[in-house]
C-alpha positions in Angstrom: 9.3 -95.6 -65.6 8.3 -93.2 -62.8 7.8 -94.4 -59.2 4.1 -95.3 -58.8 4.1 -93.8 -55.3 4.7 -90.4 -56.7 1.5 -90.5 -58.7 -0.5 -90.6 -55.4 1.1 -87.4 -54.1 -1.0 -84.3 -54.3 0.9 -81.1 -54.8 -0.1 -78.4 -52.3 -0.8 -76.1 -55.1 -2.7 -78.6 -57.2 -6.4 -77.9 -57.9 -8.6 -79.5 -55.2 -10.8 -82.4 -55.9 -14.6 -81.9 -56.2 -16.5 -82.7 -52.9 -17.8 -86.2 -52.4 -21.6 -85.6 -51.7 -22.3 -89.1 -50.7 -19.8 -89.0 -47.8 -21.0 -85.6 -46.7 -24.7 -86.7 -46.6 -23.8 -89.9 -44.7 -21.9 -87.9 -42.1 -24.8 -85.5 -41.6 -27.2 -88.4 -41.1 -24.9 -90.1 -38.5 -24.6 -86.7 -36.7 -28.4 -86.3 -36.5 -28.9 -89.9 -35.3 -26.3 -89.5 -32.6 -27.8 -86.2 -31.5 -31.3 -87.7 -31.2 -30.0 -90.6 -29.2 -28.1 -88.4 -26.8 -31.2 -86.2 -26.3 -33.4 -89.2 -25.6 -30.9 -90.5 -23.1 -30.8 -87.2 -21.2 -34.6 -87.0 -21.0 -35.2 -90.6 -19.9 -32.1 -90.9 -17.7 -32.3 -87.7 -15.8 -36.0 -86.7 -15.8 -36.9 -86.1 -12.1 -39.3 -88.5 -10.3 -42.7 -86.7 -10.4 -43.4 -87.7 -6.8 -40.0 -88.0 -5.0 -39.9 -89.4 -1.5 -38.8 -86.7 0.9 -37.8 -88.7 4.0 -35.8 -91.7 5.0 -38.9 -93.2 6.6 -40.7 -93.4 3.3 -37.5 -94.4 1.4 -37.4 -97.6 3.5 -40.8 -98.5 1.9 -39.0 -99.2 -1.4 -39.0 -102.9 -0.6 -42.8 -102.9 -0.5 -42.9 -101.0 -3.8 -41.4 -104.0 -5.6 -44.3 -106.2 -4.5 -47.0 -103.9 -6.0 -48.5 -104.0 -9.4 -48.1 -101.0 -11.8 -51.7 -100.3 -12.3 -52.4 -98.6 -8.9 -55.8 -100.1 -9.0 -57.0 -100.8 -5.4 -59.4 -103.5 -6.6 -56.3 -105.5 -7.8 -54.7 -105.1 -4.4 -57.5 -106.0 -2.1 -57.8 -108.9 0.2 -60.2 -111.7 -0.6 -63.7 -111.4 0.9 -65.0 -114.5 2.7 -68.5 -115.2 4.1 -69.5 -113.6 7.3 -67.5 -110.3 6.9 -64.1 -112.0 6.9 -61.1 -111.4 4.7 -58.1 -113.5 3.7 -54.9 -111.8 2.7 -53.2 -112.6 -0.6 -50.3 -114.9 0.3 -48.3 -113.7 -2.7 -48.0 -110.3 -1.2 -45.2 -110.1 1.4 -46.2 -109.4 5.0 -45.3 -105.8 5.9 -46.1 -104.4 2.5 -47.0 -100.8 3.1 -50.2 -99.0 1.9 -48.3 -95.7 1.9 -45.7 -97.0 -0.5 -48.4 -98.7 -2.6 -50.4 -95.5 -3.0 -47.7 -92.8 -2.7 -49.0 -91.2 0.4 -47.1 -88.0 1.3 -45.4 -88.3 4.7 -46.1 -85.7 7.4 -44.8 -87.1 10.7 -43.2 -90.3 12.0 -41.8 -92.0 15.1 -39.3 -94.7 14.4 -38.7 -95.5 18.1 -34.9 -95.3 17.6 -34.2 -93.8 21.0 -34.4 -95.1 24.5 -37.6 -93.4 25.7 -40.8 -91.9 24.4 -40.8 -88.4 22.9 -42.8 -86.4 25.5 -43.7 -83.8 22.8 -45.4 -86.5 20.7 -46.8 -89.1 23.1 -49.0 -88.8 26.2 -48.9 -92.0 28.3 -52.1 -93.0 30.0 -52.3 -93.4 33.8 -55.2 -94.8 35.7 -58.1 -97.3 35.0 -57.9 -99.3 31.9 -60.7 -99.8 29.4 -63.7 -101.5 31.0 -62.5 -100.7 34.5 -60.4 -103.8 34.5 -56.8 -103.2 35.7 -54.6 -100.1 35.5 -52.6 -98.4 32.8 -49.1 -97.2 33.8 -46.4 -95.4 31.9 -43.9 -97.9 33.3 -45.4 -100.5 31.0 -44.3 -98.5 28.0 -40.6 -98.9 27.0 -38.5 -98.1 24.0 -35.4 -100.2 23.1 -33.8 -101.9 20.2 -35.6 -99.7 17.7 -39.2 -100.6 18.9 -41.9 -99.6 21.3 -43.0 -102.3 23.8 -46.4 -102.2 25.4 -46.3 -104.8 28.2 -49.1 -106.3 30.1 -48.5 -108.2 33.3 -51.1 -109.2 35.9 -53.7 -106.4 36.1 -51.4 -103.7 34.7 -50.9 -102.6 31.1 -50.0 -99.6 29.0 -51.5 -97.1 26.6 -50.6 -93.8 25.0 -52.0 -91.2 22.6 -50.3 -89.1 19.9 -50.7 -85.3 20.5 -52.2 -83.3 19.0 -55.0 -85.0 17.1 -56.2 -84.0 13.7 -59.3 -84.2 11.4 -58.7 -86.5 8.4 -55.5 -88.1 7.4 -53.8 -91.4 6.9 -51.9 -93.5 9.6 -49.8 -96.6 9.2 -47.9 -98.7 11.8 -45.7 -101.8 11.7 -46.5 -104.0 14.6 -46.6 -107.6 16.0 -48.5 -109.1 18.9 -47.7 -111.9 21.4 -50.2 -114.7 22.0 -51.9 -114.7 25.4 -55.5 -114.8 26.6 -56.7 -111.8 28.6 -54.8 -109.1 26.8 -56.0 -107.3 23.7 -53.6 -105.3 21.5 -55.3 -102.3 19.9 -54.2 -99.4 17.7 -57.0 -96.9 16.9 -58.2 -93.4 16.3 -59.9 -91.9 19.4 -61.9 -88.7 19.5 -60.0 -85.7 21.0 -63.2 -84.5 22.5 -63.6 -87.7 24.6 -67.2 -87.8 23.4 -67.2 -91.5 22.7 -69.2 -93.1 21.1 -70.8 -90.1 19.4 -67.4 -88.8 18.4 -66.6 -92.1 16.8 -63.7 -94.6 17.0 -61.7 -96.3 14.3 -59.8 -99.5 15.3 -57.3 -100.5 12.6 -55.5 -103.1 14.7 -57.8 -105.0 17.1 -56.6 -108.5 18.0 -58.5 -110.0 21.0 -58.2 -113.7 20.1 -55.6 -115.3 22.4 -53.7 -117.0 19.5 -53.7 -113.8 17.4 -55.2 -115.7 14.4 -57.2 -112.7 13.3 -57.2 -109.0 13.5 -60.2 -106.6 13.1 -60.9 -103.3 11.5 -63.9 -101.7 13.2 -65.7 -98.3 12.9 -67.7 -97.3 15.9 -70.4 -94.6 15.4 -73.6 -93.1 16.8 -75.0 -92.7 20.3 -75.7 -96.5 20.6 -72.1 -97.4 19.7 -73.1 -99.0 16.4 -70.3 -100.8 14.6 -69.2 -101.8 11.1 -66.1 -103.8 10.5 -64.4 -106.9 9.2 -62.1 -109.7 10.5 -58.9 -110.5 8.7 -57.4 -114.0 9.0 -53.7 -114.6 9.5 -50.8 -115.1 12.0 -50.5 -111.7 13.7 -47.8 -112.8 16.0 -45.5 -111.8 13.1 -44.7 -108.4 11.7 -47.5 -106.8 9.7 -48.5 -103.3 8.6 -51.9 -101.8 9.5 -53.2 -98.6 8.0 -56.3 -96.4 8.0 -57.3 -93.7 5.5 -59.9 -91.2 6.9 -61.4 -88.6 4.5 -64.6 -86.6 4.5 -66.3 -89.1 2.2 -64.8 -92.4 3.2 -62.9 -94.5 5.7 -60.7 -97.3 4.4 -58.6 -100.0 6.1 -55.5 -101.9 5.0 -53.4 -104.8 6.2 -50.1 -105.4 4.5 -51.1 -102.8 1.9 -54.2 -104.8 1.0 -57.6 -103.0 1.3 -59.8 -104.9 3.7 -62.5 -102.3 4.5 -64.2 -99.3 3.0 -67.3 -97.3 3.9 -68.7 -94.2 2.3 -71.7 -94.0 4.6 -71.6 -90.4 6.1 -73.2 -91.7 9.3 -70.2 -93.9 10.0 -67.5 -91.3 9.2 -66.2 -89.2 12.1 -66.1 -85.4 11.6 -64.1 -84.2 14.6 -60.4 -84.4 15.4 -59.0 -87.7 16.5 -55.7 -88.9 17.9 -53.7 -92.1 17.3 -53.8 -94.4 20.3 -51.7 -97.5 21.0 -52.8 -99.6 23.9 -53.2 -103.2 25.3 -56.4 -103.8 27.2 -57.1 -106.2 30.0 -60.0 -108.7 30.0 -62.6 -109.8 30.7 -64.5 -107.0 29.0 -68.3 -106.6 29.6 -69.1 -107.3 26.0 -67.0 -110.5 25.9 -64.7 -109.1 23.2 -61.7 -109.4 25.4 -61.5 -112.8 27.2 -60.2 -113.2 30.7 -56.6 -114.2 31.4 -56.2 -118.0 31.5 -53.8 -120.3 33.3 -51.9 -120.6 30.1 -51.4 -116.9 29.7 -47.7 -115.9 29.9 -46.5 -113.8 32.9 -45.9 -111.0 30.4 -47.6 -110.3 27.0 -46.2 -107.6 24.7 -47.3 -105.7 21.7 -44.3 -104.4 19.8 -44.4 -101.5 17.4 -41.6 -100.8 14.9 -42.7 -97.4 13.7 -45.7 -95.0 13.4 -46.2 -92.8 10.3 -48.8 -90.1 9.6 -49.5 -89.1 6.1 -51.4 -86.3 4.4 -55.2 -86.6 4.1 -56.6 -87.5 0.6 
């Protein structure tokens, strides 16, 4: 009997077997499926971000991105309106959430205050009488250290400065905190380059006169009689928060911690000339009573601290 193993040997010159069509078709199907899968992976995995961030300053806003919804609807990201023109922030949204990250504002300029002095090409410190003719402003009350700007008020001296040059329309956002103390009013605002206040307008997007810093205000000033439209936002503003303004030809909007707290589309209230960012701490008492007088409980020094300032493209 022949060896059974020999029956399995195919002679090199033997007639080839007919092709197995089932195997060929299955191989082709597997090849097609694998090819489609690879193509899908390449498209999804490597397609560029349609709006990439172009600076380290905006990249640091990614933490705030995680707190926002995916809809991009501002109505879903607005603070809660209360009676009397007051607003309450959504406590589920982290303090410091940025409007710029929320709405993908394109960054133009920034100051992170990472040095040891103000940039003289960017900032112009104020010297002389403070607002309301109470006290004096001095550049010596403006210091930069530890990655932040400090505006310090002591006695009848305080500090203030303006960004140069100004511009017409845009978006501004700052991260800041304020120290409690009667008689000193932290304010961050847009001020008319033409110095034609109040006709030239004014937009205060951080205005915190209350001694305990339990509310901040967003206020638009307009008209020859210094008419005003604004809101008060409740919270503890001795901690870090972000404050932003969006100024366009057809509207002005305000944000705290990325939440919209104010909007007007009234053309009478919207400035039309160039304005500059101003950071200052005023001394009370003011004539209108907005800033109270220093009290016996007021600390010897009261600071407003600013972590960064960022300017974004107009809408």
